[in-house]
Each structure stands twice: as structure tokens, then as C-alpha cells.
VEXZAKE-688368 format. One record per residue (C-alpha): residue number from 0; residue in three letters; x, y, z. Coordinates in steps of 0.25 Angstrom, whole numbers. Each point is the difference from the previous one (the first is absolute). Last residue first. Layout:
N
<rec num="NUM" residu="ALA" c1="X" c2="Y" c3="Z"/>
...
END
This chain:
273
<rec num="272" residu="GLY" c1="605" c2="-43" c3="330"/>
<rec num="271" residu="LEU" c1="0" c2="-11" c3="12"/>
<rec num="270" residu="TRP" c1="8" c2="-9" c3="-8"/>
<rec num="269" residu="ARG" c1="10" c2="10" c3="-8"/>
<rec num="268" residu="ALA" c1="1" c2="9" c3="12"/>
<rec num="267" residu="LEU" c1="3" c2="-13" c3="9"/>
<rec num="266" residu="ARG" c1="10" c2="-5" c3="-9"/>
<rec num="265" residu="VAL" c1="8" c2="13" c3="0"/>
<rec num="264" residu="ARG" c1="-1" c2="2" c3="17"/>
<rec num="263" residu="ASP" c1="3" c2="-15" c3="2"/>
<rec num="262" residu="ALA" c1="-8" c2="-13" c3="6"/>
<rec num="261" residu="PRO" c1="-8" c2="-3" c3="-13"/>
<rec num="260" residu="LEU" c1="-8" c2="-13" c3="4"/>
<rec num="259" residu="GLY" c1="4" c2="-15" c3="2"/>
<rec num="258" residu="ALA" c1="-9" c2="-1" c3="13"/>
<rec num="257" residu="GLU" c1="13" c2="0" c3="9"/>
<rec num="256" residu="ALA" c1="7" c2="12" c3="-8"/>
<rec num="255" residu="LEU" c1="-13" c2="8" c3="3"/>
<rec num="254" residu="LYS" c1="0" c2="-5" c3="15"/>
<rec num="253" residu="ALA" c1="16" c2="5" c3="2"/>
<rec num="252" residu="TYR" c1="-2" c2="12" c3="-7"/>
<rec num="251" residu="ALA" c1="-11" c2="3" c3="9"/>
<rec num="250" residu="ARG" c1="7" c2="-2" c3="11"/>
<rec num="249" residu="LYS" c1="12" c2="9" c3="-4"/>
<rec num="248" residu="ARG" c1="-9" c2="10" c3="-5"/>
<rec num="247" residu="LEU" c1="-7" c2="0" c3="14"/>
<rec num="246" residu="THR" c1="15" c2="1" c3="8"/>
<rec num="245" residu="VAL" c1="5" c2="11" c3="-10"/>
<rec num="244" residu="VAL" c1="-13" c2="8" c3="1"/>
<rec num="243" residu="THR" c1="1" c2="-1" c3="16"/>
<rec num="242" residu="SER" c1="15" c2="5" c3="-1"/>
<rec num="241" residu="PRO" c1="-6" c2="13" c3="-7"/>
<rec num="240" residu="ALA" c1="-8" c2="1" c3="12"/>
<rec num="239" residu="VAL" c1="-15" c2="2" c3="-1"/>
<rec num="238" residu="ASP" c1="-11" c2="11" c3="-4"/>
<rec num="237" residu="LEU" c1="-5" c2="-8" c3="-12"/>
<rec num="236" residu="GLU" c1="3" c2="12" c3="-10"/>
<rec num="235" residu="THR" c1="13" c2="3" c3="7"/>
<rec num="234" residu="ALA" c1="6" c2="-14" c3="1"/>
<rec num="233" residu="ILE" c1="-4" c2="-2" c3="-15"/>
<rec num="232" residu="GLY" c1="7" c2="12" c3="-5"/>
<rec num="231" residu="ASP" c1="12" c2="-5" c3="9"/>
<rec num="230" residu="ALA" c1="-1" c2="-14" c3="-6"/>
<rec num="229" residu="SER" c1="0" c2="6" c3="-15"/>
<rec num="228" residu="MET" c1="-13" c2="-1" c3="-8"/>
<rec num="227" residu="GLY" c1="0" c2="-4" c3="-14"/>
<rec num="226" residu="SER" c1="-14" c2="-5" c3="-1"/>
<rec num="225" residu="ALA" c1="4" c2="-14" c3="2"/>
<rec num="224" residu="ILE" c1="7" c2="4" c3="14"/>
<rec num="223" residu="ARG" c1="-15" c2="6" c3="3"/>
<rec num="222" residu="ALA" c1="-6" c2="-12" c3="-2"/>
<rec num="221" residu="VAL" c1="10" c2="-8" c3="7"/>
<rec num="220" residu="VAL" c1="0" c2="9" c3="13"/>
<rec num="219" residu="GLU" c1="-15" c2="-1" c3="1"/>
<rec num="218" residu="ALA" c1="0" c2="-15" c3="-3"/>
<rec num="217" residu="GLU" c1="7" c2="-1" c3="13"/>
<rec num="216" residu="ARG" c1="-7" c2="9" c3="8"/>
<rec num="215" residu="PRO" c1="-12" c2="-9" c3="-3"/>
<rec num="214" residu="SER" c1="7" c2="-13" c3="2"/>
<rec num="213" residu="LEU" c1="4" c2="-8" c3="-11"/>
<rec num="212" residu="THR" c1="-5" c2="-15" c3="2"/>
<rec num="211" residu="PRO" c1="-11" c2="4" c3="-10"/>
<rec num="210" residu="LEU" c1="8" c2="-1" c3="-12"/>
<rec num="209" residu="LEU" c1="-8" c2="2" c3="-12"/>
<rec num="208" residu="ARG" c1="-12" c2="8" c3="5"/>
<rec num="207" residu="GLN" c1="9" c2="8" c3="10"/>
<rec num="206" residu="LEU" c1="10" c2="3" c3="-11"/>
<rec num="205" residu="GLN" c1="-11" c2="4" c3="-10"/>
<rec num="204" residu="HIS" c1="-7" c2="9" c3="11"/>
<rec num="203" residu="ARG" c1="14" c2="6" c3="3"/>
<rec num="202" residu="SER" c1="1" c2="4" c3="-14"/>
<rec num="201" residu="ARG" c1="-12" c2="5" c3="-4"/>
<rec num="200" residu="VAL" c1="0" c2="9" c3="12"/>
<rec num="199" residu="ILE" c1="15" c2="4" c3="-3"/>
<rec num="198" residu="GLU" c1="-5" c2="4" c3="-14"/>
<rec num="197" residu="ALA" c1="-11" c2="8" c3="5"/>
<rec num="196" residu="CYS" c1="9" c2="8" c3="10"/>
<rec num="195" residu="ARG" c1="10" c2="2" c3="-12"/>
<rec num="194" residu="ASP" c1="-11" c2="5" c3="-9"/>
<rec num="193" residu="ALA" c1="-5" c2="10" c3="11"/>
<rec num="192" residu="ALA" c1="15" c2="5" c3="2"/>
<rec num="191" residu="VAL" c1="1" c2="2" c3="-15"/>
<rec num="190" residu="ALA" c1="-12" c2="8" c3="0"/>
<rec num="189" residu="GLN" c1="4" c2="8" c3="11"/>
<rec num="188" residu="ALA" c1="13" c2="2" c3="-5"/>
<rec num="187" residu="GLY" c1="-6" c2="5" c3="-13"/>
<rec num="186" residu="LEU" c1="-8" c2="10" c3="9"/>
<rec num="185" residu="ALA" c1="13" c2="5" c3="5"/>
<rec num="184" residu="ALA" c1="6" c2="2" c3="-13"/>
<rec num="183" residu="GLN" c1="-14" c2="8" c3="-4"/>
<rec num="182" residu="HIS" c1="2" c2="8" c3="13"/>
<rec num="181" residu="ALA" c1="15" c2="3" c3="-2"/>
<rec num="180" residu="GLN" c1="-3" c2="4" c3="-15"/>
<rec num="179" residu="ARG" c1="-11" c2="9" c3="5"/>
<rec num="178" residu="LEU" c1="9" c2="7" c3="12"/>
<rec num="177" residu="LEU" c1="12" c2="3" c3="-12"/>
<rec num="176" residu="PRO" c1="-11" c2="6" c3="-9"/>
<rec num="175" residu="ALA" c1="-6" c2="8" c3="12"/>
<rec num="174" residu="LEU" c1="13" c2="5" c3="6"/>
<rec num="173" residu="GLY" c1="3" c2="12" c3="-10"/>
<rec num="172" residu="LEU" c1="-15" c2="3" c3="2"/>
<rec num="171" residu="LEU" c1="2" c2="-1" c3="15"/>
<rec num="170" residu="ARG" c1="13" c2="9" c3="0"/>
<rec num="169" residu="HIS" c1="-6" c2="11" c3="-9"/>
<rec num="168" residu="ILE" c1="-13" c2="0" c3="10"/>
<rec num="167" residu="ASP" c1="10" c2="1" c3="13"/>
<rec num="166" residu="GLY" c1="7" c2="12" c3="-8"/>
<rec num="165" residu="GLU" c1="-13" c2="7" c3="-2"/>
<rec num="164" residu="SER" c1="-4" c2="-2" c3="15"/>
<rec num="163" residu="PHE" c1="-10" c2="-10" c3="4"/>
<rec num="162" residu="GLN" c1="-9" c2="5" c3="11"/>
<rec num="161" residu="GLY" c1="3" c2="0" c3="14"/>
<rec num="160" residu="GLN" c1="8" c2="-11" c3="7"/>
<rec num="159" residu="HIS" c1="-8" c2="2" c3="14"/>
<rec num="158" residu="HIS" c1="-13" c2="2" c3="-7"/>
<rec num="157" residu="ASP" c1="0" c2="-14" c3="-7"/>
<rec num="156" residu="ARG" c1="5" c2="-3" c3="-15"/>
<rec num="155" residu="TYR" c1="-5" c2="-13" c3="-6"/>
<rec num="154" residu="LEU" c1="5" c2="-9" c3="-11"/>
<rec num="153" residu="HIS" c1="-9" c2="-10" c3="-7"/>
<rec num="152" residu="ILE" c1="6" c2="-11" c3="-9"/>
<rec num="151" residu="ALA" c1="-10" c2="-5" c3="-9"/>
<rec num="150" residu="GLN" c1="-1" c2="-12" c3="-8"/>
<rec num="149" residu="VAL" c1="-7" c2="-3" c3="-13"/>
<rec num="148" residu="ALA" c1="-4" c2="-14" c3="-8"/>
<rec num="147" residu="GLY" c1="-5" c2="1" c3="-13"/>
<rec num="146" residu="PRO" c1="12" c2="-4" c3="-6"/>
<rec num="145" residu="ALA" c1="11" c2="-4" c3="10"/>
<rec num="144" residu="PRO" c1="8" c2="9" c3="9"/>
<rec num="143" residu="ALA" c1="-9" c2="11" c3="-3"/>
<rec num="142" residu="HIS" c1="5" c2="12" c3="6"/>
<rec num="141" residu="LEU" c1="-5" c2="12" c3="9"/>
<rec num="140" residu="LEU" c1="8" c2="10" c3="10"/>
<rec num="139" residu="THR" c1="-8" c2="9" c3="10"/>
<rec num="138" residu="PHE" c1="5" c2="11" c3="7"/>
<rec num="137" residu="ARG" c1="-10" c2="5" c3="11"/>
<rec num="136" residu="GLU" c1="-1" c2="11" c3="8"/>
<rec num="135" residu="THR" c1="0" c2="9" c3="14"/>
<rec num="134" residu="LEU" c1="-6" c2="-11" c3="9"/>
<rec num="133" residu="ARG" c1="-5" c2="5" c3="14"/>
<rec num="132" residu="GLU" c1="-7" c2="-15" c3="2"/>
<rec num="131" residu="ARG" c1="-14" c2="6" c3="2"/>
<rec num="130" residu="THR" c1="3" c2="11" c3="-9"/>
<rec num="129" residu="TYR" c1="4" c2="-9" c3="-12"/>
<rec num="128" residu="ILE" c1="-9" c2="-12" c3="3"/>
<rec num="127" residu="ASP" c1="-14" c2="5" c3="4"/>
<rec num="126" residu="ASN" c1="1" c2="14" c3="-3"/>
<rec num="125" residu="ARG" c1="6" c2="0" c3="-14"/>
<rec num="124" residu="TRP" c1="-9" c2="-12" c3="-5"/>
<rec num="123" residu="GLY" c1="-11" c2="7" c3="5"/>
<rec num="122" residu="ALA" c1="3" c2="13" c3="-7"/>
<rec num="121" residu="VAL" c1="1" c2="-8" c3="-14"/>
<rec num="120" residu="PRO" c1="9" c2="5" c3="-11"/>
<rec num="119" residu="LEU" c1="13" c2="-3" c3="7"/>
<rec num="118" residu="GLU" c1="8" c2="14" c3="-4"/>
<rec num="117" residu="ASP" c1="1" c2="5" c3="14"/>
<rec num="116" residu="ALA" c1="7" c2="-14" c3="5"/>
<rec num="115" residu="ARG" c1="11" c2="2" c3="-11"/>
<rec num="114" residu="CYS" c1="0" c2="-10" c3="-11"/>
<rec num="113" residu="HIS" c1="13" c2="-5" c3="-7"/>
<rec num="112" residu="LEU" c1="-2" c2="-11" c3="-12"/>
<rec num="111" residu="VAL" c1="10" c2="-7" c3="-5"/>
<rec num="110" residu="ALA" c1="-1" c2="-10" c3="-13"/>
<rec num="109" residu="VAL" c1="10" c2="-11" c3="-3"/>
<rec num="108" residu="GLU" c1="2" c2="-8" c3="-14"/>
<rec num="107" residu="HIS" c1="8" c2="-13" c3="-1"/>
<rec num="106" residu="ALA" c1="-13" c2="-8" c3="1"/>
<rec num="105" residu="PRO" c1="-4" c2="5" c3="-13"/>
<rec num="104" residu="ARG" c1="-13" c2="9" c3="0"/>
<rec num="103" residu="GLU" c1="-15" c2="-4" c3="1"/>
<rec num="102" residu="ALA" c1="0" c2="-2" c3="15"/>
<rec num="101" residu="VAL" c1="8" c2="13" c3="3"/>
<rec num="100" residu="ARG" c1="-13" c2="8" c3="-7"/>
<rec num="99" residu="ASP" c1="-10" c2="-7" c3="9"/>
<rec num="98" residu="ALA" c1="10" c2="2" c3="12"/>
<rec num="97" residu="LEU" c1="0" c2="16" c3="-3"/>
<rec num="96" residu="ARG" c1="-16" c2="0" c3="0"/>
<rec num="95" residu="MET" c1="0" c2="-6" c3="13"/>
<rec num="94" residu="VAL" c1="12" c2="8" c3="5"/>
<rec num="93" residu="ALA" c1="-10" c2="12" c3="-1"/>
<rec num="92" residu="ASP" c1="-7" c2="-4" c3="12"/>
<rec num="91" residu="SER" c1="-15" c2="2" c3="-1"/>
<rec num="90" residu="ARG" c1="-4" c2="-15" c3="0"/>
<rec num="89" residu="TRP" c1="9" c2="-3" c3="12"/>
<rec num="88" residu="TYR" c1="-7" c2="9" c3="10"/>
<rec num="87" residu="SER" c1="-11" c2="-6" c3="8"/>
<rec num="86" residu="ARG" c1="3" c2="-14" c3="5"/>
<rec num="85" residu="ARG" c1="15" c2="-2" c3="-6"/>
<rec num="84" residu="TYR" c1="4" c2="12" c3="5"/>
<rec num="83" residu="ILE" c1="-5" c2="-3" c3="14"/>
<rec num="82" residu="ALA" c1="6" c2="-13" c3="1"/>
<rec num="81" residu="PHE" c1="12" c2="5" c3="-6"/>
<rec num="80" residu="CYS" c1="1" c2="10" c3="10"/>
<rec num="79" residu="GLU" c1="-1" c2="-12" c3="12"/>
<rec num="78" residu="ALA" c1="10" c2="-8" c3="-8"/>
<rec num="77" residu="VAL" c1="11" c2="10" c3="-1"/>
<rec num="76" residu="VAL" c1="-2" c2="5" c3="14"/>
<rec num="75" residu="ASP" c1="1" c2="-13" c3="6"/>
<rec num="74" residu="ARG" c1="0" c2="3" c3="15"/>
<rec num="73" residu="ASP" c1="9" c2="3" c3="12"/>
<rec num="72" residu="HIS" c1="10" c2="6" c3="-10"/>
<rec num="71" residu="THR" c1="14" c2="-2" c3="-2"/>
<rec num="70" residu="HIS" c1="7" c2="9" c3="-10"/>
<rec num="69" residu="ARG" c1="4" c2="0" c3="-15"/>
<rec num="68" residu="SER" c1="-13" c2="-8" c3="-2"/>
<rec num="67" residu="SER" c1="-4" c2="-11" c3="-9"/>
<rec num="66" residu="GLY" c1="-12" c2="-5" c3="-8"/>
<rec num="65" residu="GLU" c1="-1" c2="-13" c3="-7"/>
<rec num="64" residu="ILE" c1="-9" c2="-5" c3="-12"/>
<rec num="63" residu="LEU" c1="-13" c2="9" c3="1"/>
<rec num="62" residu="GLU" c1="-10" c2="-1" c3="-12"/>
<rec num="61" residu="PRO" c1="-4" c2="10" c3="-10"/>
<rec num="60" residu="THR" c1="-11" c2="-4" c3="-9"/>
<rec num="59" residu="ASP" c1="1" c2="0" c3="-15"/>
<rec num="58" residu="ARG" c1="-2" c2="-15" c3="-1"/>
<rec num="57" residu="ARG" c1="11" c2="-2" c3="9"/>
<rec num="56" residu="PHE" c1="10" c2="12" c3="4"/>
<rec num="55" residu="HIS" c1="10" c2="-2" c3="10"/>
<rec num="54" residu="VAL" c1="6" c2="10" c3="10"/>
<rec num="53" residu="LEU" c1="11" c2="1" c3="7"/>
<rec num="52" residu="SER" c1="1" c2="10" c3="12"/>
<rec num="51" residu="LEU" c1="11" c2="9" c3="5"/>
<rec num="50" residu="TYR" c1="-1" c2="8" c3="11"/>
<rec num="49" residu="GLU" c1="8" c2="11" c3="7"/>
<rec num="48" residu="VAL" c1="9" c2="5" c3="-12"/>
<rec num="47" residu="PRO" c1="15" c2="4" c3="0"/>
<rec num="46" residu="VAL" c1="6" c2="2" c3="-13"/>
<rec num="45" residu="VAL" c1="12" c2="-7" c3="-4"/>
<rec num="44" residu="ALA" c1="3" c2="-11" c3="11"/>
<rec num="43" residu="ASP" c1="-15" c2="1" c3="3"/>
<rec num="42" residu="ILE" c1="-3" c2="-6" c3="-14"/>
<rec num="41" residu="ALA" c1="9" c2="-13" c3="1"/>
<rec num="40" residu="ARG" c1="-5" c2="-1" c3="17"/>
<rec num="39" residu="LEU" c1="-14" c2="2" c3="-7"/>
<rec num="38" residu="LEU" c1="1" c2="-11" c3="-11"/>
<rec num="37" residu="ARG" c1="6" c2="-10" c3="11"/>
<rec num="36" residu="SER" c1="-11" c2="2" c3="10"/>
<rec num="35" residu="ALA" c1="-11" c2="-1" c3="-12"/>
<rec num="34" residu="SER" c1="7" c2="-13" c3="-3"/>
<rec num="33" residu="PRO" c1="-2" c2="-7" c3="-14"/>
<rec num="32" residu="PRO" c1="9" c2="-14" c3="0"/>
<rec num="31" residu="ALA" c1="15" c2="1" c3="0"/>
<rec num="30" residu="SER" c1="12" c2="4" c3="-7"/>
<rec num="29" residu="ALA" c1="-6" c2="13" c3="-6"/>
<rec num="28" residu="CYS" c1="-3" c2="6" c3="14"/>
<rec num="27" residu="ASP" c1="12" c2="-3" c3="5"/>
<rec num="26" residu="LEU" c1="8" c2="6" c3="-13"/>
<rec num="25" residu="LEU" c1="-8" c2="13" c3="1"/>
<rec num="24" residu="ALA" c1="3" c2="0" c3="16"/>
<rec num="23" residu="SER" c1="14" c2="0" c3="-4"/>
<rec num="22" residu="VAL" c1="-1" c2="10" c3="-11"/>
<rec num="21" residu="ALA" c1="-7" c2="10" c3="10"/>
<rec num="20" residu="GLN" c1="11" c2="-3" c3="11"/>
<rec num="19" residu="PRO" c1="11" c2="2" c3="-10"/>
<rec num="18" residu="ASN" c1="-5" c2="14" c3="-4"/>
<rec num="17" residu="LEU" c1="-8" c2="1" c3="-12"/>
<rec num="16" residu="ALA" c1="4" c2="11" c3="-11"/>
<rec num="15" residu="PRO" c1="-11" c2="8" c3="-6"/>
<rec num="14" residu="SER" c1="-5" c2="-3" c3="-14"/>
<rec num="13" residu="ASN" c1="3" c2="9" c3="-11"/>
<rec num="12" residu="ALA" c1="7" c2="-10" c3="-8"/>
<rec num="11" residu="THR" c1="-12" c2="-8" c3="-1"/>
<rec num="10" residu="PRO" c1="-5" c2="-12" c3="7"/>
<rec num="9" residu="ALA" c1="-7" c2="-11" c3="-8"/>
<rec num="8" residu="SER" c1="-14" c2="-1" c3="5"/>
<rec num="7" residu="ASP" c1="-7" c2="8" c3="-12"/>
<rec num="6" residu="PHE" c1="-8" c2="10" c3="3"/>
<rec num="5" residu="SER" c1="-14" c2="5" c3="6"/>
<rec num="4" residu="TRP" c1="-1" c2="13" c3="9"/>
<rec num="3" residu="ILE" c1="-12" c2="5" c3="6"/>
<rec num="2" residu="ALA" c1="-2" c2="12" c3="9"/>
<rec num="1" residu="PRO" c1="-13" c2="0" c3="8"/>
<rec num="0" residu="MET" c1="-7" c2="14" c3="-2"/>
END
């Protein structure tokens, strides 16, 4: 039978210590929008896995967000396997019942399910995915970053890596609460990035409406200045040199001042906020 754990997300005194590489990878996960490859790097620094998939449960139906692989493949194995799973087998998956339970629980709680290939309840599921791709098992972490919104991180081992040892399971269980926290922080970063993007679009439209003499590039720069971005950050986002941003800012400020409009970071933020 698949093994299931459910526990609070706070690490316990018995949780195994993480190596610096794993800590760095978790911080990388937490500081940027969610990425399957970042999560895979963080986990791989603790316990090697071959594939990772991020899945969202929408109206009780699983939807693949993104997948990643430890090695380069000539095809998207995660997407191919998920398509088969979604077409034929997801209703037989114990993770669906667990997702329903997680959806009703506080957002700080995390649930974990471990299932070997030979424990799958449907032979076709085992043959069409696990046998075909030579997978040995799946380790799943579920949490609800918002009420009713459940996300899963699926980890898969292949025949080269063998099955998870008892020590591997212990390390993954110790990692699970921190991984959930990093993933939830990443989802928060994604929301912040989306809000900032919408704010920049609004500011750019307002600038171009009130001061048509601003070039599109000048408006892009000023809108980002108003949102609090640095010249280096703007240069990276617009894929230009920092000196180009400085030049565009200087020209835009001159046009704003000539029109009697705010022409410095603080007043721009207040005016366009």
C-alpha cells in the first residue's frame, strides 16, 4: 500500500541537516517565481530523482504546470506521461483523495505520499507509464498555498537510481516542510511579479496618454522607475545596457519637466501609483 504522511510544515528537531548546496537551491526557489527546474535542483542536492512535475488541482482535476528532468532527453517525458495519465488513470490515483483532504486543511500543513510502481492499482497505468519509462516509484508532496487551491510536487525515480532507501525517505520527509515553504514563497514572488507587471503596464499607458512625446522605450523606463526598479534591473529586464537606461531616463525626465510633470523617482511613484 502507498505510504502517506501528513504533518505541520515546521521542521522538527529530528529533521536531517541540509548541505549548503541544498540550502542555496531552496533559497533560489523561494526568491523567484515557481520553476520545476529550480525545485528539482534543490531536491537533487538531497536525494537524486530523475523527473519532477508541478501539478495544480483545478475543480478536482489535475493540470500539469511544468515538468523537469535531471538529464537531457530528446522528448518531453513528463508532458508525454502526464497526457497518458490525464487521459486514462488520474481517477484511480490515491493522490486525488489526498488532495481533497489537503484542500480542507490549513495552508501551513503538508501531506506526502510515496508509491512504488508495483503498488499502482491499475495495470495499464503501470505498463503505459512506469514500465515504458522504466520508473520505479513516485514521491509526492501536496500543499494548499491558498484555500481550496492544492498543488503537488511529484518526484520520480528511474531504474538507474533504483528505489528510495529508508534513508532517502527520511531525508525527503525532513525536506518536505522546507520545500513547501520555498514553493509557497515562490508562488508569492510570482504574484508580486504579476502585480508589478500590471502596475508597469498601467503606468506606461498613463505616461503615453499624458505625454505623447515620450518614446515607447522612454515610457517603459519611466514606468519601471516609478515601480521602484533600479537602472541595472531595468537594463536586465529590457535587455539593454545600463548606460542606455541612464540615457533614456535623462531624456524622459527632461520631457516630463518641460511639461510640468513629476521628473524624479519619488514623485513619479506617487503620481503613477
